[in-house]
C-alpha positions as CSV (number, residue, x, y, z in Angstrom):
1,X,0.0,0.0,0.0
2,X,1.2,3.5,-0.9
3,X,2.2,5.3,2.3
4,X,-0.1,8.2,1.4
5,X,-3.0,5.9,1.1
6,X,-3.1,5.4,4.9
7,X,-5.9,8.0,5.1
8,X,-8.1,5.3,3.7
9,X,-7.3,2.8,6.5
10,X,-10.0,3.8,9.0
11,X,-11.4,0.7,10.8
12,X,-14.6,-0.3,8.9
13,X,-14.0,2.4,6.3
14,X,-13.5,2.2,2.5
15,X,-10.0,1.5,1.1
16,X,-8.7,3.7,-1.7
17,X,-9.9,1.2,-4.4
18,X,-13.5,1.3,-3.1
19,X,-13.5,5.1,-2.8
20,X,-12.0,5.4,-6.3
21,X,-14.6,3.1,-7.8
22,X,-17.4,5.0,-6.1
23,X,-16.2,8.4,-7.2
24,X,-15.4,7.1,-10.8
25,X,-18.9,5.8,-11.1
26,X,-20.4,9.1,-9.8
27,X,-18.3,11.1,-12.3
28,X,-19.4,8.8,-15.2
29,X,-23.0,9.6,-14.4
30,X,-22.6,13.3,-14.8
31,X,-23.3,15.0,-18.2
32,X,-21.8,18.5,-17.9
33,X,-23.6,19.5,-21.1
34,X,-26.9,19.6,-19.2
35,X,-26.0,23.0,-17.8
36,X,-26.7,22.0,-14.2
37,X,-24.5,23.2,-11.4
38,X,-23.6,20.6,-8.8
39,X,-22.3,21.4,-5.4
40,X,-20.2,18.6,-3.8
41,X,-19.1,18.6,-0.2
42,X,-16.5,16.0,0.9
43,X,-13.7,15.3,3.3
44,X,-10.2,16.4,2.3
45,X,-8.9,13.0,1.1
46,X,-12.0,12.1,-1.0
47,X,-12.2,15.6,-2.4
48,X,-8.5,15.5,-3.4
49,X,-9.1,12.1,-5.0
50,X,-12.2,13.3,-6.8
51,X,-10.3,16.3,-8.3
52,X,-7.5,14.0,-9.5
53,X,-10.0,11.6,-11.1
54,X,-11.8,14.4,-12.7
55,X,-8.7,15.8,-14.5
56,X,-7.5,12.2,-15.2
57,X,-4.3,12.6,-13.3
58,X,-2.3,9.4,-12.7
59,X,-2.6,8.0,-9.2
60,X,1.1,8.5,-8.5
61,X,0.5,12.3,-8.9
62,X,-2.3,12.3,-6.3
63,X,0.0,12.8,-3.3
64,X,2.7,14.9,-4.9
65,X,1.1,18.2,-4.3
66,X,0.9,19.5,-0.8
67,X,-2.2,18.8,1.2
68,X,-4.5,21.9,0.5
69,X,-5.8,23.9,3.4
70,X,-9.5,23.5,4.1
71,X,-10.3,27.1,3.2
72,X,-11.1,26.8,-0.5
73,X,-13.7,25.9,-3.0
74,X,-12.8,24.0,-6.2
75,X,-14.5,24.6,-9.5
76,X,-14.5,21.6,-11.8
77,X,-15.7,22.2,-15.4
78,X,-14.8,21.0,-18.8
79,X,-12.0,18.7,-17.5
80,X,-10.3,21.5,-15.6
81,X,-10.1,22.0,-11.8
82,X,-9.4,25.4,-10.3
83,X,-9.0,26.4,-6.7
84,X,-11.0,29.5,-5.4
85,X,-9.4,30.6,-2.1
86,X,-11.7,31.8,0.7
87,X,-10.5,34.9,2.4
88,X,-12.0,34.8,5.8
89,X,-11.6,37.5,8.4
90,X,-10.4,36.2,11.7
91,X,-13.1,36.1,14.4
92,X,-12.9,38.9,17.0
């Protein structure tokens, strides 16, 4: 098992292969030509995996980039994924 895949080792949870299969199936069911906007909320690991599957990046590239902070929204359209940073003011 790839060292980075340890996030998928939760007791009773899905392994990377199961998450990959589920996300790949979900992506295959989407027809972006229908003009509908979809909002997807996920945990960091599955979100990162979803973005890599969407742009068809090889698995070995999945963990090369640094783990993104949880303060962004990602827009995925026409095979491209872009990060939109959230600029939050600190709480008083």
